Structure formats: structure tokens, C-alpha cells
N, C-alpha and C positions, 0 to 999 in steps of 0.2 A: 249581628243580624239586623238590628234596627237601622244602622247606618246604610247598609246595602239596600234595604227596603225603602228607606227614606229617599235615597238618591233615585232609585228606580221609580218610586211613586211620583217624585217631582217631574221627572222626564215624561213619564206616562201621562200624568195629569195635564200638563201644558200642551203636549202633542195632541192628545185626544181633544182637549178644549179648542185648540187651534183648528182642527179638522171640523169640529162641530160648528164653530163660529164663522169660519171662512170657506168651508166647502159645503157642509150640509145645510146650515141655517140660512145662508144668503138667499137660497131659493124659497125659503119658507118665511123668513123674517117679516116681510111686508104684509103677509096675509094672516099670520098666526098669532102674533103678539100685540096686545093692546094694553094700555094702562097709563095713567098720568104720571106715575113714578117709574115707568119702564125705561127701556134702553133708548128711547127716542132722543133723549138729551145727551147721550153719551156717544163718543166716537166709537167706531167698530173696535178699535184696539183697546180702548178703555173698557168696553163691554166684555170683550174676551178676557182681559186681565182680571176684572172684578169677578166674573163668574168662575174662572179657573182657579183663582186664589181661594175663593170660598169653598171650592170642591176639593182642594188639596188635602185637608185632613181625612176626608172620606177615602180618597185614592190611596193614601198611605195606609190607612186603617184596613182597607180591603186587602192590600198586598200583605200586610202584616198578619192578618187573620188567616189567609191561605198559607203563608209560609209557616206559621206556628202550627196549623193543623197538619201540614205535611211533615213537619219535624216530629210532632207527637205521634204520628202514624209510623214513624221510623223510616221514612223514605230516604233513600241515599241520593247520589248525584249522578245518575245515568241518563241516557237519552229518554227513556219512558218517564222518568221523574221530571225532567225538564219540560217535556211536552205537557205532562199532567199539571205542573205548576202554571204554565201559560194558559191552559184550558180553564183551570180552576179560577185563576185571577180574572180572566175575561168574563166568565159566567157570573161570578160574584159582582164584578164591577157593573155589568149590564143590569143585573137585578137591582143594585143600589142606585142606578141612574134614574129610575122612575121617581123614587122619593126625593132625589135631588132636584129634579125638574119641578116637581110639585112645590117643594120648599122655596125654590127660586121664584116661582110665580107668586107665592104668598108673601115672601119678603119684599119683593119689588112691585107688588100690586099689578102683576101682569097676568092676563088670562089668555089661554089659547082659544081663539075664536073658531078655529077649524076643528077637525076631528082630533080630540085629545088622545084617543087610543093610537091613532096613526102617528101622532107627534111623539108620544112616549116610546112607541115601538121603533121609530126611526132613530131616536137618540140612543136607545138600548142597542140597536144593531150596529150603529157607528162605534159605540163604546166597546161592544163585544169584539168587532173586527180589529180595531186598532190596538186595543189593550192586548189581545192575543198576539198580534204581530210584534209589538214592542217588547212584551215580556218574553216571548220566545227568543227573539234576537238577543236580549240581555242574558237569558239563561244559557243559550248556546255559547255566547262569548265569555261569560263570567261565571257560569255555574249557578247552582241554586243558592239562595241567600242563607238557608239554615245550616249549610255545611261549611265550616271554616277549613281553609286549606292550610296545610303545614308548609313551612319554608322548604322550597325545593320540590314540592309535589307538582306534577304535571297535570294538565287538564284531562 
């Protein structure tokens, strides 16, 4: 299970990070972040890579937490379970995105000069939407990570 979750977490983390840095944040970057150790000295790609790499353990941890909880609840591998896994992963990832953004600001001495609530909500909504979509596609294509398939078993 850990291997499946780690691969999914890696893909989910960098895909959501890319959307945040290249789709959502470019409209906000010039007006919301300030700080002498902030992203101003980094190229956009290095900024994306740094932030996404730091978030990777949280992304994998979130997916592992949801997968273990689903496994402990005895969920099988049907359509409702796959949808529930995607919804659970998206909601938990969105909730954890707020502390991640706050920790990011503290680590790199960046403050949000605009509306902090609006910024956190925007990041959480982007995380929610894209995590749901990616995890749902993975669950549809490969099944749920807590259920091992036997040789010759069909999906």
C-alpha cells in the first residue's frame, strides 16, 4: 500500500503544486507576497520545485492517512469506495493546505499583504479540486491502494 500511495502522492503533489504556482499564484504573486528571503530571488520554476518538494511528505501522509482509515473501516474496492477515497483525500489535503501555507510564510519570511483568509481559501480550493480529480482518476484506473489484487484478478 505504501508504494501505491507514495507514487500517487508524488504525482498529486507536483501536479497541484504546478497548478498553484503557474495557474493560481501568478495572478496573486505580485500583490500578496513580500519578504526579503521570499521568492523574489528564485526563478518561478525553482520556487515551484522548492515549495512542492517541501510539501511532498504532507501529500503522501494525507493520502496514507485516508487510505489507512478506509482500510480500517473495511472498505472494499467498488465505485463508491473509489469516490469516497477521492473525496476524503481532497478534503484532508485542502484542510492541511492552510498550515502548509502558513509554515511556508514562516520558513521563508514571506507575509501575505492582502487578505490572508482569501489567500488560504484560494489555495485550499485549488488543492481540493485538483486532488479530487487526480485521486479519482488514479482510483478509477488502478483501484484503491489498500486492496492488493491477486494475479489474474480483473478490475
